[in-house]
C-alpha positions, 0 to 999 in steps of 0.5 A: 500499500503507497502512502497516497492512499491514505486518507485516515490515521490510527495513533496507537499511543497517547499524549504528547506524540499522539498529538504531534502526529494528530497535528501533522496529519491535519496539514497533510489532508489525513483524518486522525483516529485516536485510541484511549483507555477508559481513564484516558477518555478525556484526555488532550489526544482524544480531543484533538483527533477526528474520531475516538476508539475506546479500548476499554480498561485501564493499565496499558497491558489491558489497552495501549499494548493490546494488538488485537483491539487496536487491530480492530479499532483501526478497521472499525475506523475506515483506517488504512495505517497505524502510527505507534508513536514511541514506547508502548508497541512502537518497537515490537515486530509481532506488532508490525507483522500483525498490521501488515498481515492485516492488509494495513500499512505500519508507519515505521520500519519493517518487521525485520528492522524491529527484530534487530535493532527493537530490542536492545539484546538483540541489537548488542548481540548484533553489534558484538557479532559486527566487532563494535565495541559494547558497554560490558555487560550481559544480554543473553536469554536467561533472565533468573537472578543467579544469571544476573548477579554473576554478571553483575559480579564479573562487571563490577558494581555499580550496574545498570539493569535495562528492559530489552524492549522499549525506553524512555527510562522505563524499566531501567534501574541503577544498582549500586551494590549485590544486596540491592539487586534482587529486588532491583531487577523485580521492580524493573521486569515489573515496570517493563512487564507494564510498560511494554508487555515483555519483562526481559532485561540486561545489565551492563556496566553503570557508567557514571560520567557518560557522553551520549551522543546519538545519529537518528538515520531514517529510511523510506521503501523509495531508497531515499535516506537521510540523517539527523545530525548529532544529538547530544543527549548527555542531559537526561532526568530519569534516564530520560533525554532533557535535551 
């Protein structure tokens, strides 16, 4: 399906990112469809949309993370495409595949790219195989506390626990000493499961004074590529970028 066929777009998210996508859609002459949980029915993104569909539930796991409900909402609204925003299911390859299988357009990377880079653990494994230097840590399949304790002992405290799915500081905990590890891991896993529907974690050495610089790269299905220069993300609050 090409972009010229889109006249209605469903945004599978809430808050600021949903409003931004809706404003751009409106400027392009595209109708926007909001989805919301039971407690978000009066939220700003719902008011700004041309149409809104109630997903039910109060928690993200019962609303914004339900792929079946999102696909049903898209079909009910007549949307030809779904924009995932950021967080939630934006880095979920299964979501991208489900949208494609439903005959809709996913406004994001192909599922193969999300498989490679949407999981921090998979991305680290890919870079490790390519010989790219990594922050010392563990990003394997085993998820038991003993595996994480052994890895933390090897790399040395303080360590940083990270959810392999998603971002935005969710499911991320700094652990200063071994006695704090078990509680921090359980807490991070609960937050990751709630935010992304995936409790898998990795652990790496906590860099005390990092310089975090990103270069964002985009490409479309027509072979056009661009990058958005350097972005200094070192200034953070609660592991979320401020600048």
